[in-house]
N, C-alpha and C positions, 0 to 999 in steps of 0.2 A: 795167052800172054799174061804175064804176072807183072803187076806194077809194084814199085817199092812200097813197103808198109809205111804208114805215117805214125809217128810217135807223138802223143800228146805232150805239151810243154810242161805239164805238172804230173806228178805221181803221188800216191798216197802212202804214207808210212803207217805200218801196223805193228805196234809193240817192239819196234826196233829190229825185228827179224824178218819182216816182210815188206816189200814195196809192190804196190799194185800199179802196174803200167798199162795205160790205155793205148791200144793200137787200132788203126784202121787198115784193113787189107782188102785187096781186090784182085781177083784173077778170073780169066775167061776159061770156061771149060774147053778142053781140046779133045776131039774124038780119039779114043784109045789111050788117053793119057793116064799115067800112073803117078799118084802123088807120093813123093818120098817123105820119109820122116825127118826132114831137115829143118823144120821151123825151129828157131832158136832165139831166145831173148836173154840178154845179159845186162846186168847193172853193175857198175863200178863206181865207188865213191871214196875219196880221200877222207880218212878219219884219223886225225892226229898224224902219226908217222906210219899208219897202216892203211891198207886198202880193203874196204868192205866190198865183197864180191858175191854175186849170186847169179845163177843161170837156170833156165827152165826150157824144156822142149814141149811147148803147148800142143794141143791137138790141132790138126790141120783145119783151116777155115773152110767154109763152103766155097766152092769154086763155081760161081754162077754169073760172073760179070758184074756183080753189085758190090758196093762198099759194105763191109761188115766191121763193126767195132767190137772189140773184145777186150776184156780186162785180164791181164796176165799177172798171176801172183808169183813174184820172184823172191825166194827166201835166201837170206844171207848164209854163206858157207859157215857152218858152226865152228870151223877151225880158225876163222878170221874174225875181224871186227864186225860189230852190228852196224846196220844202217842208221843214219840220223837225218833230221830235217836239214835241208840245204841242197847244194848243187850235186849232181851226179851225171854219169854218162850212161846212156842206153844204146845198145846195138841190137837191132832186130834183123834176123835173116828170115825172109818169108819162105814159103814152101818151095820145095824143089819139084818141078814138073818134068816128067820124062815121058816122051812119046816113043814107044818101041818101034813103030813102023818107020820113023824117020831117024831114030837114034839121037834126036835132039833133046837137050835138057836145058832148063832155065831156072833161075832163081833171082830174087831181088833183095837188096840190103838197104836198111835205113841206119845211118849212123856211122860212127858214133855221133849221137845227138845229146846235147846238154839239156837236162831237165831239172826242174826244181821239185825236190821231195818235200811234201808238206804233211803235217800231222792231221 
């Protein structure tokens, strides 16, 4: 069983190109389960008339039924605007768990969640 990731209410701005987002994730190990590479974290922020955007596919968290907090580094897309201090939206899709013996798959999503990016 996967629970929705929890996104911290503040994120840290690094040099305008990186936002460090803290997430807490929890999943219970399932016998024969296969973790899919579907963890995804995206940050979007209105910057003037543009949208700063970045996304990352972080490594899968440990699936042991305990809460794990991780800091995910999301870099701004170089073809768009840089991030700045202020409000932004984070969407986090937690890992996809597939159990071949049952054909069941599950995932959990947090967001979009408003966060405050601070220097």
